[in-house]
Each structure stands twice: as structure tokens, then as C-alpha cells.
N, C-alpha and C positions, 0 to 999 in steps of 0.2 A: 799834201794833204789836207785832204777835204773832212772830216772830223769822222760822218759818215761811214767811211775807206774803211780807218780808222778803227772801228770798231765792230765792223763785222774783219778787220785781221781780228780781233784780240777773240771777237764769240772763236772765230774755224780754228783758232787755235786752241784757246781754249777745247772746245770738240773735240780736236784730234789727242791732246794728252790723255780727256775722258777714256778713246776711246781707247788708246794703250792702255791709260788703264786696266779694261775691260780686257783686255787682247794678251796683255802675263796674267794676271789673275786668272784668267777664267789657264791659259796654259800651265801656270803652280800651283794654282788645283790639281789637273789631271797631272802631273809629274806625280806632285806628293800621293795618288792615290792607284797610279800607279808604282812608284816604289813600296806600298803599301800593300800592294795582291803580287807583288810578286816576293814580297822575303817574305808571309805571314798570311800569304789563306791556304788552302788547304794543299796546297801543289808547288807551291810557293820553296822559295832556297832552301830555307832552312828546316822543315822540314825534309827534305830531297837530302842535305846534308844530315842531317835523321839515319834517313832511311839510309843511303851508305854504310855512313858507318855501321851498323849493325849487318848489312845486306859480307862487309868486314867481314866482319865478325862467328857468324852463322859459315858463308865458307873454312873460316880456321875451322869450327867445329864440323864440320863437313867431315874436310882432310882432317881431323883425327880422331872422327867412327871409322873411316876408311880405310884408315891402317889399324888399327884395332880392329878393324877385321879384316884385316893383312893377316896381320901376328895371329887370330883365333884361329883361319880357317890356314895357316902353313902347320898349329898347334892340333891340328884337328886331323892334316895327313897324316900326322905321324904320330898324332896315336889308335889310326886307326895298321899303320904299314909297318912301326915299325915297335916288338915286342921290347925292347927293351926300355921303349918309353911310357907303355901302357901301365910296363912292372911299376917301375920312379913312378908313374901320378898317380898307380895305389899307394902306392907306396904314400907320399908325403902329403898328399891328399885324404885320405879315408886311413891312412893309420894300420895300415896292413903288412904284413907280415907270414912269413915264408916259415911251417912248421918244422917249430926247437929252436925259433932265433927270434930273438929276445929284442929290444925296442926303447930305447935312449931318449926323452924329450929333456929338452931342456928353454930354462920362460931368460927369453928375453931382452 
């Protein structure tokens, strides 16, 4: 082998190492950027998880309110249709009584 040929091989090897280093650096920086964007951006994974948790909480609140509404609707229907419940509600909520009737209230 000639000294010029050996020098050329070293230059080619050095250039290949430099190109590989540049390539891996660009790939690494791109991956870091993508991971950071996926995790921490406005529509990132962390925010998505927070929104899913909030949605679950709100759905539970909606179900609870719907159950309360059904209960109130059934009470309202009973108050409109059943005279017994009208009387019971007037007695319990407003302390009303029939004539010549006494009401005793106790602290609980």
C-alpha cells in the first residue's frame, strides 16, 4: 500500500465518522423534540390525561344530577296527584296542622 492510499482511507473513514455523528445527532435531537412535544405541548399526553380525568369527574356529576332530577320529578308528581303527600309535605316542611291539632317538635 502506498502512503497516499493509506491517507485517503483515513480521510474517508474520518469523513464517514463525522457524517454518522451528524446523522445520529440530528436523529437524537429530532426524537427529543418529538417526545417533548408529545408530552408537554398544548395537546400533549399530560394535558390529555388531565382532560380525561376531568371528563370522568364531570360525567359522574351529570349522572348524580340526573338522579336528583328523577327523584325531584317523582316527588313533584306525587305532590300533584296524591293528597296524602301534599298533606305530609305541608306538615313536615312548613309545620302546618289541622284545626285543633298540636304539633310537638324535638331537636335531634
